[in-house]
C-alpha positions as CSV (number, residue, x, y, z in Angstrom):
1,M,109.2,100.4,117.5
2,K,109.7,101.7,120.9
3,I,111.4,104.9,122.1
4,Y,115.0,104.2,123.0
5,T,115.4,107.5,125.2
6,N,114.0,110.5,126.3
7,T,117.0,112.5,127.1
8,L,119.0,114.3,124.7
9,D,123.0,113.6,124.4
10,I,124.0,117.1,123.5
11,K,127.5,116.2,122.5
12,N,125.8,113.5,120.1
13,F,123.3,115.9,118.8
14,K,125.8,118.8,117.9
15,N,127.8,116.2,115.7
16,D,124.7,114.9,114.1
17,F,123.4,118.6,113.5
18,V,126.8,119.7,111.8
19,Y,126.6,116.5,109.8
20,L,122.8,117.1,108.5
21,Y,122.7,121.0,108.0
22,R,124.0,122.2,105.2
23,G,124.0,126.0,105.8
24,K,127.1,128.2,106.3
25,D,126.1,129.3,109.8
26,K,126.3,126.4,111.7
27,E,128.0,127.6,114.6
28,Q,125.8,130.6,114.9
29,A,122.9,128.5,114.6
30,L,124.0,125.9,117.4
31,D,124.1,129.0,119.7
32,G,120.3,129.3,119.5
33,I,119.6,125.8,119.5
34,L,121.6,124.8,122.6
35,E,119.5,127.4,124.6
36,L,116.2,125.5,123.4
37,I,118.0,122.4,124.6
38,N,118.8,123.8,127.8
39,E,115.2,125.4,128.5
40,S,114.0,122.0,128.0
41,D,116.5,120.0,130.4
42,C,117.7,118.0,127.6
43,S,114.0,116.4,127.4
44,I,113.5,115.2,123.7
45,P,110.2,115.6,123.9
46,S,110.3,118.8,124.9
47,F,113.0,120.2,122.8
48,L,111.0,118.7,119.6
49,R,108.1,121.3,120.7
50,K,110.5,124.1,121.2
51,I,112.0,123.5,117.7
52,D,108.6,125.6,116.5
53,L,110.2,128.4,117.7
54,I,112.9,128.3,115.4
55,E,112.4,130.2,112.0
56,D,114.5,128.7,109.6
57,K,112.6,125.6,108.1
58,E,115.9,123.8,107.1
59,I,117.2,124.2,110.4
60,Q,114.1,122.9,112.3
61,K,114.5,120.0,109.9
62,S,118.0,119.1,110.9
63,C,117.0,119.4,114.8
64,R,114.2,117.1,114.3
65,H,116.3,114.7,112.5
66,A,118.9,114.6,114.9
67,A,116.8,114.4,118.0
68,V,114.7,111.6,116.6
69,A,117.3,109.6,115.8
70,Q,118.6,109.6,119.4
71,M,114.9,109.2,120.5
72,Y,114.7,105.9,118.4
73,N,118.2,104.9,118.3
74,A,118.1,105.0,114.7
75,G,120.8,106.2,112.3
76,L,120.9,109.3,110.3
77,D,120.9,108.1,106.7
78,Y,120.8,104.8,104.7
79,R,124.3,104.2,105.3
80,C,124.2,103.0,108.5
81,G,123.3,99.8,107.6
82,S,120.2,99.3,109.9
83,C,116.9,101.6,110.5
84,Y,117.6,105.3,109.7
85,V,115.6,108.7,109.6
86,E,114.6,110.2,106.8
87,T,112.6,113.8,107.0
88,P,110.7,114.2,103.5
89,S,110.8,117.4,101.6
90,Y,106.8,118.0,102.2
91,G,105.0,118.1,105.5
92,D,106.4,117.9,108.8
93,V,106.1,113.6,109.7
94,V,109.4,112.1,110.2
95,L,110.0,108.6,108.7
96,I,112.1,105.8,110.3
97,Q,113.0,103.2,107.4
98,D,113.7,100.3,106.6
99,S,110.6,98.9,108.3
100,T,108.3,102.2,107.6
101,V,107.5,104.0,110.9
102,I,105.6,107.3,110.9
103,L,106.0,109.9,113.5
104,S,104.8,113.4,114.0
105,K,107.1,116.2,114.2
106,Y,107.1,116.0,118.1
107,G,108.2,112.2,117.8
108,D,104.8,110.5,118.4
109,I,104.2,107.3,116.6
110,L,101.2,107.6,114.2
111,F,101.9,104.4,112.1
112,N,104.0,101.6,113.8
113,E,106.6,99.4,112.0
114,G,104.7,96.4,110.1
115,E,101.4,98.5,109.4
116,I,102.1,100.3,106.5
117,W,104.9,101.0,103.9
118,T,106.3,104.3,102.4
119,H,108.9,106.8,101.4
120,S,109.7,110.2,100.9
121,G,109.7,109.6,97.2
122,L,105.9,108.8,97.3
123,N,105.1,112.2,98.2
124,Y,104.4,114.6,95.4
125,G,103.3,117.6,97.6
126,R,100.2,116.6,99.1
127,G,101.3,114.0,101.3
128,F,102.3,110.2,101.0
129,F,101.1,107.1,99.0
130,V,101.2,104.3,101.7
131,K,100.8,100.6,101.0
132,K,99.2,98.3,103.6
133,I,102.1,95.4,104.6
134,I,99.6,92.8,104.7
135,D,98.0,92.8,101.1
136,G,99.8,95.3,99.1
137,K,96.9,97.7,98.9
138,W,97.2,101.6,98.4
139,G,96.1,104.2,100.6
140,F,96.8,108.0,101.4
141,I,97.9,110.3,104.0
142,D,98.6,113.9,104.5
143,N,101.5,115.5,105.3
144,D,100.9,115.9,109.0
145,G,100.2,112.3,109.0
146,A,96.5,112.1,109.1
147,R,94.6,109.3,107.2
148,V,92.7,110.6,103.9
149,L,91.9,107.4,102.2
150,P,92.1,103.7,103.5
151,C,94.4,101.2,101.7
152,I,92.0,99.6,99.3
153,F,93.4,100.8,95.7
154,D,95.2,98.5,93.3
155,A,97.7,100.9,91.9
156,I,98.6,104.5,92.3
157,E,99.9,107.5,90.2
158,G,102.0,110.4,91.3
159,H,102.5,113.9,89.8
160,M,103.4,117.1,91.1
161,W,100.6,118.3,93.6
162,E,98.5,115.4,92.1
163,A,97.1,111.7,93.6
164,E,95.6,109.1,91.3
165,F,94.1,105.9,92.3
166,Y,92.8,102.5,90.6
167,Y,90.2,100.5,91.9
168,G,90.8,97.7,89.4
169,P,90.3,99.7,86.1
170,L,88.5,102.3,87.7
171,H,90.8,105.7,87.8
172,F,90.1,108.4,90.0
173,N,92.0,111.8,90.9
174,L,92.1,112.6,95.0
175,R,91.3,116.3,95.9
176,I,92.1,117.2,99.7
177,Y,90.0,120.2,101.4
178,G,91.8,119.8,104.8
179,N,90.6,119.0,108.1
180,K,86.8,119.9,108.4
181,D,87.1,122.6,111.1
182,S,89.5,124.4,108.9
183,I,87.4,124.5,105.8
184,G,85.4,127.7,105.1
185,R,81.8,128.3,104.8
186,D,81.9,129.1,101.2
187,K,84.0,126.0,100.0
188,L,81.5,123.8,102.2
189,Q,78.6,125.8,100.6
190,K,80.0,125.0,97.0
191,M,80.7,121.3,97.9
192,I,76.8,121.0,98.9
193,D,75.6,123.1,96.0
194,D,77.6,120.6,93.8
195,Y,77.1,117.5,95.6
196,D,75.7,115.4,92.7
197,G,78.7,116.2,90.7
198,Y,81.0,114.4,92.7
199,D,81.8,110.4,92.6
200,F,82.7,110.4,96.2
201,I,83.1,112.7,99.3
202,C,84.9,111.3,102.0
203,L,85.6,112.2,105.6
204,S,88.1,110.2,107.2
205,E,88.6,109.0,110.8
206,D,91.2,111.7,111.3
207,S,88.4,114.4,110.0
208,I,90.2,115.1,106.8
209,L,87.7,116.1,104.2
210,S,88.2,114.9,100.5
211,S,87.0,113.7,97.1
212,L,87.4,111.3,94.3
213,H,86.6,112.2,90.7
214,Y,86.4,109.3,88.0
215,M,88.8,110.0,85.5
216,G,88.0,106.9,83.1
217,S,88.5,103.3,82.9
218,Q,92.0,101.8,82.1
219,L,93.8,99.0,83.7
220,P,97.4,100.2,84.4
221,Q,99.9,97.6,82.4
222,D,101.8,96.8,86.0
223,I,98.6,95.5,87.7
224,Q,96.9,93.9,84.9
225,G,98.7,90.5,85.8
226,S,97.4,90.7,89.6
227,W,94.2,91.8,88.8
228,A,93.0,89.1,86.6
229,V,94.9,86.5,89.0
230,R,92.6,87.9,91.8
231,N,89.4,87.9,90.1
232,N,90.1,84.7,88.2
233,K,89.8,85.9,84.8
234,P,91.5,87.7,82.3
235,A,90.3,91.1,82.8
236,P,86.4,91.5,81.7
237,W,84.8,93.9,84.4
238,N,81.6,95.7,84.9
239,R,81.9,99.5,85.9
240,D,78.4,99.4,88.0
241,K,79.6,96.5,90.1
242,L,83.1,97.9,90.6
243,T,81.6,101.4,91.6
244,E,79.5,99.5,94.2
245,A,82.2,97.6,95.6
246,L,84.2,100.5,96.0
247,R,81.1,102.3,97.6
248,T,80.8,99.5,100.1
249,E,84.6,99.9,100.9
250,L,84.5,103.4,101.3
251,S,81.2,103.5,103.3
252,P,82.4,104.1,106.7
253,I,84.0,107.5,105.6
254,L,81.7,108.2,102.7
255,V,79.7,111.8,103.4
256,S,76.2,112.6,102.7
257,K,74.7,115.9,101.5
258,E,73.0,116.2,105.2
259,K,76.5,115.7,106.9
260,L,78.4,118.4,104.8
261,Q,75.1,120.7,105.7
262,E,75.4,119.6,109.5
263,I,79.5,120.5,109.6
264,L,78.7,124.0,107.6
265,E,76.0,124.7,110.4
266,S,78.4,123.8,112.8
267,K,80.8,127.1,112.0
């Protein structure tokens, strides 16, 4: 997807904002918003950054939604009949559906169309389950659009503030600690002390530290058939071999105890 315009049409923006924002103070809110637009000389990239100055999160969200819709020539919701903007309940990323495009809150493309698929209903608070278009495997990005896990998993389960993954029958719970530079020394020291108690500790290409905890072995009903077909057998499996296969796939982001110590000492 390409940028359609970087210049905000104020008239269209006002109409879209009034449509999107459900608060009763629409006219009063617009006065302050128009000041920010004028300060930005109607530049959408500049205005998207100035939106951070607005205290009300719902007003922020409506402003981003309306501005991004113009920037990428997208509709305001699914009723437009083509691609449309979606502002999820959690996080600051903006989605353009039907072919998922994931943008930062400033309108920068993080994932372009044809790469992955997701929607706001696949965010249970910590981030988004994402499916790779080419093979249907699942991964995870956080609420800022940073990569956490690569798309290598067969199935997912989501609950409020929980994200679970299946690698074949191997069932894991994901814990996210945040960007390595924002994690405190005490937490890092505890991870080092407890290192052998973790199944996998990962540091993603976007510097997000996370861990996968083994929860048992079961093959979800909805993937039994596809997993059996892919492996050309009903479902017998070997836990040790599967674990090593997962370790191999995660190897580019796996973190050693020594690497954790290095991160700690850099603080």
